[in-house]
C-alpha positions in Angstrom: 2.5 4.4 17.0 6.1 4.9 15.9 8.7 7.1 17.4 11.9 8.5 15.9 14.3 6.0 14.3 16.9 4.5 16.6 20.5 5.7 16.1 22.0 2.5 17.4 23.4 0.1 14.8 21.8 -3.3 15.0 24.2 -6.2 15.9 25.5 -8.7 13.4 23.1 -11.6 12.6 25.4 -14.2 14.1 25.9 -12.2 17.3 22.1 -11.7 17.6 21.5 -15.4 17.2 24.1 -16.2 19.9 22.5 -13.7 22.3 19.0 -15.3 22.0 17.7 -17.4 24.9 18.0 -21.1 24.4 14.3 -21.7 24.1 13.9 -18.9 21.6 16.8 -20.2 19.6 15.4 -23.7 19.5 12.0 -22.3 18.4 13.7 -20.4 15.5 15.6 -23.5 14.5 12.4 -25.5 14.4 10.3 -22.9 12.6 13.0 -22.2 10.0 13.5 -26.0 9.5 17.3 -25.7 10.0 19.2 -29.0 10.4 22.2 -28.4 12.6 25.2 -30.7 12.0 27.3 -31.0 15.1 30.2 -32.5 13.1 30.8 -29.2 11.3 33.6 -26.9 12.5 31.2 -23.9 12.6 28.9 -23.4 15.6 25.1 -23.7 15.6 24.3 -20.0 15.4 26.5 -19.7 12.3 24.7 -22.6 10.6 21.4 -21.0 11.4 22.5 -17.7 10.1 23.5 -19.3 6.8 20.2 -21.1 6.5 18.2 -17.9 7.2 20.1 -16.0 4.5 19.7 -18.8 1.9 15.9 -19.3 2.4 13.6 -17.9 -0.3 11.8 -15.8 2.3 14.9 -13.6 2.6 14.2 -12.4 -1.0 10.4 -12.7 -1.3 8.4 -12.8 2.0 5.0 -12.6 0.2 4.1 -16.2 1.3 4.0 -15.0 4.9 0.9 -12.8 4.1 0.3 -9.3 2.9 0.3 -7.7 6.4 3.6 -9.3 7.4 5.3 -8.3 4.1 4.1 -4.7 4.5 5.5 -4.6 8.0 8.8 -5.8 6.7 8.8 -3.2 4.0 8.0 -0.4 6.5 11.0 -1.4 8.7 13.2 -1.6 5.5 12.0 1.9 4.5 13.4 3.2 7.8 16.8 1.9 7.1 16.2 -1.5 8.8 15.5 -0.1 12.3 12.1 1.0 13.5 11.1 2.1 17.1 7.5 1.6 18.2 5.6 1.9 21.4 4.1 -1.6 20.9 5.0 -4.6 18.9 2.9 -4.4 15.7 0.6 -7.2 14.8 1.6 -9.8 12.2 5.3 -9.6 13.3 5.2 -13.2 14.6 5.9 -15.0 11.3 8.8 -12.6 10.6 10.3 -13.2 14.0 9.8 -17.0 13.8 11.7 -17.2 10.5 14.6 -14.9 11.6 13.6 -12.1 9.2 12.9 -9.6 12.1 14.2 -9.2 15.6 12.6 -7.3 18.5 14.3 -5.9 21.5 12.9 -3.7 24.3 14.3 -0.2 24.9 13.0 1.6 28.0 9.2 1.9 27.3 9.4 1.1 23.6 10.4 -1.7 21.2 13.0 -1.7 18.5 12.3 -3.7 15.4 15.4 -4.4 13.2 16.1 -6.4 10.1 19.5 -8.2 9.9 21.7 -6.6 7.2 21.9 -9.8 5.0 18.1 -9.9 4.9 17.8 -6.1 4.4 20.1 -6.2 1.3 18.3 -9.2 -0.3 14.7 -8.1 -0.2 13.5 -7.4 -3.7 12.4 -3.8 -4.3 8.7 -3.1 -4.1 6.6 -0.7 -6.1 7.2 2.8 -4.7 10.8 2.2 -3.6 13.6 4.2 -5.4 15.0 1.6 -7.8 18.3 3.5 -7.8 18.5 3.5 -4.0 21.5 1.9 -2.4 19.5 -0.9 -0.8 17.5 -1.7 -3.9 20.6 -1.9 -6.0 22.2 -4.4 -3.6 19.0 -6.5 -4.1 19.2 -6.1 -7.9 22.9 -6.6 -8.7 24.6 -9.8 -9.6 26.2 -12.3 -7.1 29.6 -11.6 -8.7 29.3 -7.9 -7.9 28.2 -8.7 -4.3 31.1 -11.0 -3.8 33.5 -8.3 -5.1 32.0 -5.7 -2.7 32.1 -8.0 0.3 35.7 -9.0 -0.4 36.8 -5.4 -0.8 35.4 -4.3 2.6 36.4 -7.5 4.4 40.0 -7.3 3.2 40.0 -10.9 2.0 38.0 -13.2 -0.3 34.4 -13.5 0.8 32.8 -16.9 1.2 29.3 -17.9 0.3 26.7 -17.0 1.2 28.0 -13.6 0.2 25.0 -11.6 1.7 26.3 -12.7 5.1 29.6 -10.9 4.4 27.9 -7.6 3.5 27.5 -6.4 7.1 30.9 -4.7 7.1 30.2 -3.0 3.8 26.7 -1.8 4.9 28.2 -0.3 8.1 30.1 2.1 5.8 27.7 2.5 2.9 24.5 2.6 4.9 25.7 5.4 7.2 25.2 8.8 5.4 28.1 10.5 7.1 30.6 7.7 6.5 29.4 7.4 2.9 29.8 11.1 2.3 33.4 10.9 3.7 34.1 7.8 1.6 32.8 9.5 -1.6 34.6 12.8 -1.0 37.9 10.9 -0.7 37.6 9.5 -4.2 40.1 10.5 -6.9 38.7 13.3 -9.1 38.5 11.1 -12.2 36.2 8.6 -10.4 34.0 11.5 -9.0 33.7 13.0 -12.5 32.7 9.6 -13.9 29.9 9.3 -11.3 28.8 12.8 -12.0 28.7 12.1 -15.8 26.5 9.1 -15.2 24.2 11.1 -12.9 23.8 13.7 -15.7 22.4 11.0 -17.9 19.8 9.9 -15.4 21.9 7.8 -13.1 21.9 4.8 -15.4 23.9 3.9 -18.6 24.6 0.8 -20.6 28.0 -0.7 -21.0 28.9 1.1 -24.2 27.9 4.5 -22.8 29.9 3.7 -19.6 33.0 2.9 -21.7 32.6 6.1 -23.6 32.3 8.2 -20.4 35.3 6.3 -18.9 37.3 6.8 -22.1 38.3 3.2 -21.9 40.0 2.2 -25.1 39.7 -1.6 -24.5 36.4 -3.1 -25.8 35.8 -6.6 -24.6 32.9 -8.3 -26.4 31.1 -11.4 -25.5 28.0 -13.2 -26.7 26.0 -10.9 -24.5 27.6 -7.7 -25.9 30.2 -5.3 -24.7 31.8 -5.9 -21.3 33.8 -3.5 -19.1 37.3 -4.5 -18.1 38.4 -5.1 -14.6 41.1 -2.5 -14.6 39.2 0.7 -15.3 37.5 3.3 -13.2 34.1 1.6 -13.3 35.3 -1.6 -11.8 37.1 0.3 -9.1 33.8 2.0 -8.2 31.8 -1.2 -8.5 33.8 -3.1 -6.0 33.4 -0.2 -3.5 29.6 -0.3 -3.9 29.5 3.2 -5.4 28.5 2.0 -8.9 26.4 -1.1 -9.5 26.4 -3.6 -12.4 22.8 -4.7 -13.2 21.5 -7.4 -15.5 21.3 -6.8 -19.2 24.5 -4.7 -19.4 23.3 -1.8 -17.2 25.2 0.3 -14.7 23.6 2.6 -12.1 24.8 5.1 -9.5 23.0 4.9 -6.2 20.8 7.9 -5.4 22.7 8.4 -2.1 26.0 8.6 -4.0 24.5 10.9 -6.7 23.3 13.3 -4.1 26.8 13.7 -2.7 28.6 13.9 -6.1 26.1 16.3 -7.7 25.6 18.5 -4.5 27.5 21.5 -5.8 26.1 21.2 -9.3 22.5 21.0 -8.0 23.2 24.0 -5.8 24.1 26.0 -8.9 21.0 24.8 -10.7 18.8 25.8 -7.8 20.4 29.2 -7.7 19.8 29.6 -11.4 16.2 28.4 -11.0 15.5 30.8 -8.2 16.9 33.7 -10.3 14.6 32.6 -13.2 11.6 32.3 -10.8 12.0 36.1 -10.1 11.2 36.7 -13.8 8.2 34.3 -13.6 6.8 36.3 -10.6 6.1 39.2 -12.9 3.5 37.1 -14.7 0.7 37.3 -12.0 -2.8 37.2 -13.4 -6.2 36.7 -11.9 -8.3 33.8 -13.2 -11.8 34.4 -14.6 -12.9 31.1 -13.1 -11.0 28.5 -11.1 -11.1 25.0 -9.8 -9.9 25.0 -6.3 -8.2 21.8 -5.1 -9.7 19.8 -2.2 -8.2 17.2 0.1 -8.4 13.8 -1.7 -8.8 11.9 1.5 -12.6 12.4 1.5 -13.0 10.9 -2.0 -10.7 8.0 -1.1 -12.6 7.3 2.2 -16.0 7.4 0.3 -14.7 5.0 -2.3 -13.5 2.6 0.4 -16.9 2.7 2.2 -18.8 2.2 -1.1 -16.6 -0.7 -2.0 -17.2 -2.3 1.3 -21.0 -1.8 1.1 -21.0 -3.5 -2.4 -18.7 -6.3 -1.1 -16.5 -6.0 -4.1 -13.3 -8.0 -3.9 -10.3 -6.1 -5.3 -7.4 -8.5 -5.9 -4.0 -7.2 -4.7 -2.0 -8.3 -7.8 -4.3 -7.0 -10.6 -5.6 -3.6 -11.8 -8.7 -2.0 -10.3 -11.8 -3.1 -12.3 -12.7 -0.3 -14.7 -16.4 -1.0 -14.0 -15.8 -0.2 -10.3 -13.9 3.0 -11.1 -16.7 4.2 -13.5 -19.4 3.4 -10.9 -17.5 5.3 -8.1 -16.8 8.3 -10.4 -20.5 8.5 -11.4 -21.7 8.2 -7.8 -19.4 10.9 -6.4 -19.4 13.3 -9.4 -15.7 13.0 -10.3 -14.1 12.1 -13.6 -13.0 8.4 -14.1 -9.4 9.6 -14.5 -9.3 11.4 -11.1 -11.1 8.5 -9.4 -8.7 6.0 -10.9 -5.7 8.0 -9.7 -7.0 8.2 -6.1 -7.9 4.5 -6.0 -4.6 3.4 -7.5 -2.4 5.5 -5.2 -4.6 4.5 -2.3 -4.0 0.8 -3.1 -0.3 1.5 -2.9 -0.8 2.3 0.7 -2.6 -1.0 1.3 -6.0 0.5 2.1 -7.9 -2.1 0.2 -6.4 -4.9 2.2 -8.2 -5.7 5.5 -5.1 -7.2 7.2 -2.9 -4.1 6.3 -5.7 -1.8 7.5 -5.9 -3.5 10.8 -2.1 -3.5 11.2 -2.0 0.3 10.7 -5.3 1.2 12.3 -3.8 3.6 14.8 -1.6 5.4 12.3 -4.1 6.2 9.5 -6.3 9.2 10.3 -8.4 11.2 7.9 -6.2 14.2 8.5 -2.9 12.6 7.3 -4.4 10.4 4.6 -4.2 13.1 1.8 -0.5 13.8 2.6 0.2 10.1 2.5 -1.4 9.9 -1.0 0.7 12.8 -2.2 3.9 11.3 -0.9 3.0 7.9 -2.4 2.6 9.6 -5.8 5.8 11.6 -5.5 7.8 8.3 -5.0 6.1 7.0 -8.1 4.0 4.1 -6.7 1.3 2.5 -8.8 0.8 5.5 -11.1 2.9 6.5 -14.1 2.1 9.6 -16.2 4.5 8.4 -18.9 2.2 5.4 -19.8 -1.0 5.5 -21.8 -2.7 3.2 -19.2 -1.2 4.8 -16.1 -2.1 2.3 -13.3 0.9 0.0 -13.1 -1.1 -3.0 -11.9 -2.8 -3.1 -15.3 0.5 -4.2 -16.9 2.3 -7.5 -16.7 4.6 -7.8 -13.7 7.8 -8.0 -15.8 7.1 -4.5 -17.3 5.9 -2.7 -14.2 9.1 -0.7 -13.9 8.5 2.9 -13.1 9.4 5.5 -15.6 12.2 8.0 -14.6 10.0 10.9 -13.9 11.1 11.6 -10.3 13.5 14.4 -11.4 10.8 16.1 -13.4 8.4 15.9 -10.5 11.0 17.4 -8.2 11.7 20.4 -10.6 8.0 21.2 -11.1 7.2 21.1 -7.4 10.3 23.2 -6.5 9.3 25.9 -9.1 5.7 26.0 -7.9 6.8 26.2 -4.2 9.3 29.0 -4.8 6.6 31.1 -6.5 5.0 31.5 -3.1 1.4 31.8 -2.1 -1.5 33.4 -3.9 0.4 33.7 -7.2 -1.1 32.5 -10.4 1.3 31.4 -13.1 0.4 31.0 -16.8 0.9 27.3 -17.7 2.4 28.2 -21.1 5.2 30.2 -19.4 5.8 27.3 -17.0 6.3 24.8 -19.8 8.6 27.1 -21.7 10.8 27.6 -18.7 10.9 23.9 -17.8 11.9 23.0 -21.4 15.0 25.1 -21.0 16.3 23.4 -17.9 19.2 21.0 -18.0 17.3 18.4 -16.0 14.9 18.0 -18.9 17.7 16.6 -21.1 18.4 14.0 -18.5 14.7 13.1 -18.3 14.4 12.7 -22.1 17.5 10.4 -22.2 16.2 8.3 -19.3 12.7 8.0 -20.8 14.1 6.8 -24.1 16.2 4.2 -22.4 13.4 3.1 -20.2 10.9 2.7 -23.1 13.5 0.6 -25.0 14.1 -1.6 -21.9 10.5 -2.5 -21.3 9.7 -2.9 -25.0 7.1 -0.1 -25.1 6.1 1.7 -28.3 6.5 5.5 -28.1 3.3 7.3 -28.9 1.2 4.2 -28.4 2.1 2.6 -25.1 4.1 5.4 -23.6 4.8 9.1 -24.3 8.3 10.6 -24.4 7.1 14.2 -25.1 8.1 16.1 -22.0 5.7 18.9 -22.7 2.8 16.5 -22.6 4.2 14.9 -19.4 4.4 18.3 -17.7 0.8 18.9 -18.8 -0.4 15.6 -17.4 1.4 16.2 -14.1 0.4 19.8 -13.5 -3.1 20.0 -15.0 -4.4 16.5 -14.2 -2.5 14.6 -11.5 -1.7 17.4 -9.0 -5.2 19.0 -9.0 -6.7 15.5 -8.3 -4.3 15.1 -5.4 -5.3 18.5 -4.0 -1.9 20.1 -4.6 -2.7 22.6 -7.4 -5.5 25.1 -8.1 -6.3 25.5 -11.8 -7.9 28.6 -13.3 -8.6 30.2 -16.6 -7.2 33.5 -17.7 -9.6 36.4 -18.5 -7.8 37.2 -21.8 -7.4 34.0 -23.8 -8.9 31.3 -21.6 -5.4 29.9 -21.1 -4.7 27.7 -18.0 -3.4 29.3 -14.8 -1.9 27.3 -12.0 -0.8 27.8 -8.4 0.0 25.7 -5.3 -3.1 25.2 -3.1 -3.0 26.0 0.6 -2.9 22.3 1.5 -0.3 21.6 -1.1 2.1 24.2 0.4 1.5 22.6 3.8 2.4 19.1 2.6 5.5 20.3 0.8 6.7 21.9 4.0 6.1 18.6 5.8 3.2 19.9 7.8 0.0 18.3 8.9 -3.6 19.4 8.6 -5.1 20.9 11.7 -7.1 18.4 13.8 -10.9 18.8 13.7 -13.3 16.6 15.6 -16.2 14.7 14.1 -19.7 15.9 15.0 -23.4 15.4 14.4 -25.6 18.0 12.8 -29.2 16.7 12.8 -28.8 13.4 11.1 -25.5 14.2 9.3 -22.1 13.0 10.7 -19.3 15.3 9.6 -16.0 13.4 9.7 -13.2 15.3 11.3 -9.4 15.1 10.6 -8.7 13.3 13.9 -11.0 10.3 13.0 -9.2 7.0 12.4 -9.8 5.6 9.0 -10.5 2.1 10.3 -13.2 3.5 12.6 -14.9 5.4 9.7 -14.8 2.4 7.5 -16.5 0.4 10.2 -19.6 2.4 9.6 -20.1 0.9 6.1 -23.5 -0.6 5.8 -25.2 1.6 8.5 -24.7 5.0 6.8 -25.3 6.7 3.5 -22.6 8.7 1.9 -23.4 12.4 1.4 -21.0 15.2 0.5 -17.4 14.4 -0.4 -16.3 17.9 -1.3 -14.1 19.5 1.4 -15.4 17.3 4.2 -16.9 13.9 4.2 -20.5 13.8 5.4 -22.3 10.6 6.3 -26.1 10.4 6.8 -26.9 8.4 10.0 -30.6 8.1 10.8 -33.2 5.7 12.2 -33.8 4.5 8.6 -30.1 3.7 7.9 -29.6 2.1 11.2 -32.8 0.1 10.9 -31.7 -1.1 7.5 -28.4 -2.3 8.9 -30.2 -4.1 11.8 -32.6 -5.8 9.3 -29.5 -7.0 7.3 -28.3 -8.8 10.5 -26.1 -6.2 12.2 -26.1 -6.0 16.0 -27.5 -2.8 17.5 -24.9 -2.6 20.3 -22.1 -3.1 17.8 -23.4 -0.3 15.6 -23.6 2.0 18.6 -20.0 1.2 19.5 -18.8 1.9 16.0 -20.6 5.2 15.7 -19.4 6.2 19.2 -15.8 5.5 18.1 -16.1 8.3 15.6 -18.3 10.9 17.3 -20.6 11.1 20.4 -24.1 9.9 19.5 -27.2 12.2 19.6 -29.8 11.2 22.2 -32.5 10.3 19.8 -30.1 8.0 17.8 -28.9 6.4 21.0 -32.5 5.7 22.1 -33.3 4.2 18.8 -30.3 1.9 19.0 -31.2 0.9 22.6 -34.8 0.2 21.6 -33.7 -1.8 18.6 -31.3 -3.8 20.8 -33.8 -4.5 23.6 -34.9 -8.1 23.9 -38.7 -8.3 24.2 -39.0 -12.1 24.1 -37.3 -15.3 22.9 -38.2 -17.9 20.3 -37.0 -21.4 19.7 -36.2 -22.9 16.4 -37.2 -26.5 15.6 -36.8 -28.3 12.3 -39.9 -29.9 10.8 -41.0 -31.1 7.4 -44.6 -30.1 7.6 -47.7 -29.3 9.8 -50.8 -31.5 10.0 -54.0 -29.6 10.6 -56.3 -31.4 13.1 -59.6 -29.7 14.1 -60.7 -32.5 16.4 -58.7 -32.6 19.7 -59.6 -36.2 20.2 -57.9 -37.2 16.9 -54.9 -35.2 18.0 -54.7 -37.1 21.3 -55.2 -40.4 19.5 -52.2 -39.9 17.2 -50.0 -38.8 20.1 -51.0 -41.8 22.3 -50.2 -44.5 19.8 -46.6 -45.5 19.7 -46.6 -46.1 15.9 -47.7 -42.6 15.2 -46.3 -40.6 18.2 -42.8 -41.0 16.9 -43.7 -39.1 13.7 -44.5 -35.8 15.4 -42.7 -33.2 17.5 -43.9 -32.7 21.0 -45.0 -30.3 22.1 -46.8 -29.1 19.0 -48.9 -25.9 18.7 -52.7 -26.1 19.1 -54.7 -26.9 16.0 -52.4 -29.7 14.7 -49.2 -31.5 14.9 -45.7 -30.8 13.6 -44.3 -33.6 11.5 -40.8 -34.5 12.4 -37.9 -33.7 10.1 -37.2 -36.4 7.4 -40.6 -38.2 7.7 -41.8 -39.4 4.4 -45.4 -38.5 3.4 -46.4 -42.0 2.3 -45.1 -43.3 5.7 -47.2 -40.7 7.5 -50.3 -41.6 5.6 -50.0 -45.3 6.1 -49.2 -45.0 9.9 -52.2 -42.7 10.5 -54.5 -44.9 8.4 -53.7 -47.9 10.7 -54.8 -45.7 13.7 -58.1 -44.9 11.9 -57.1 -41.4 10.8 -57.2 -40.4 7.1 -54.9 -37.7 5.7 -56.5 -35.3 3.2 -54.8 -32.6 1.0 -56.8 -29.7 -0.4 -55.5 -26.3 -1.7 -52.0 -26.9 -0.3 -53.4 -27.7 3.1 -52.8 -31.1 4.7 -55.6 -32.1 7.3 -56.4 -35.2 9.2 -59.9 -36.6 10.1 -61.0 -39.8 11.8 -62.5 -42.5 9.5 -66.2 -43.3 10.1 
């Protein structure tokens, strides 16, 4: 379980290595396979720090396992420092390779990632690609060297990532960054604001036009910005980043500071316009009320486990599986595909990740996590024809710039308040008049060109259609919006659902306990997801609307025991979710009671012998006794494993016993 993020700044990587105990330091050197040269002028911790920064794991830790990589991303998402009450599992390979450090604080533990590692990790699906940390990982080595040299006050030496700790101490702190940006000259602030108005990213020619730079330097790769203009001054401060293929991006943290006043004016204008929208309040003739998607997701996870279907982490969800789940639970394939895809972004289809986060994932907060994962843009993209990102090649999985549109739509719906139905046509008309929409259109066009997608075929650039997909398809499936039909012209009406308003305010669902009603187990919000999934194979999935109901009876438990499950283990798994009824507990106790024991022996056949004298004769002779197992049951002899039939016939014939076969039955009789 996590606690609030630590406010203390982690030490420098070299200082942390110097503070390690000797035995721990030697273990790190051995695990990271660092060769220390005593003849060098730099000390051993500095050599180890350089080796850690230069290793491939510092950029792509996937070879350490999915669970370890996910833990590293969790700490990265918290700014590089995470405080927990216990050391999470799967942290050992990260610690052994110097990617993660752990230190005790009172009754908790602080996990922190060294700054050079933090700024090298490649962005993952769901992270803001324009975030300051992600831009450090995406920019060129030349730009990193310039930033490090600027904040160090002298020329930085390779590896440059090791020299970024001073820069990150300023840029990574929100207060220091705000002060740094506010002290910029007005011309530089206006350039950053102009780039932000175009979606936060421009190419070199657009940058030169915004900068009004008369000098145009052209190379084989195209136009190049000079090193004397405003853009270069911002880039060496880390406030504007040069990206591959001639792109330049403003970090989201910097854009929030520069555009703060302009966004405040936009919000005021939107609130004034929302007052006009409030007059359009209609009652629907019929409505589809949103439900918490956590029940459908949990049911899909249980069904997938029961069928023992392997979902690979690097490819799209099989469409046959999505269609089967949609048919079973009475949902459309589109809604099911959305819930499965966003659920996969949380790592719920990976056993190792599920065990690592077993105490954090409960049924009550699962729906909110799904909504937050969609809002960050992970694994699902409404701008694409095939919206699950894992169905596309890795090189074109870049998310479309829809975050601004999502933010505007959610803000409008939230400001309309509760119990107010808004005609969808009026909503789209209003959204199309916003200034933010022009930014979205520009960003979408550039994004489609960059990934080589064909508008109208692979992607859609029509913002009206995008608003329709988000409001009428995605958000209802996520449980955020209720959709109705007007009485007059059957036009769509929309409003925020109760649970949607709760999630937007950052609230949590009220906790309810799991309970049994007859043979139905109703899953409460306080149940841990891992405990519920442990019931797969010994329950039958019932209702998935509103609350998840599982049928647990003598029949389902007996079927699980017949399949090889242990009765005591089933009892423990059910008890971890809800107290067992007396009749079910008695059934499990009776099923687990040992009434007797049996011994397994391997044999190749059984020889029927009706005459006990013949049986004794074969057991007394040394040539034949070694062919049989002793003791053998009455009525014959068990033939030992691997005994050839011809050998058996010949040995018995020498003892005066003839082997006969009739109707699949082998018998022995004494020769007369």
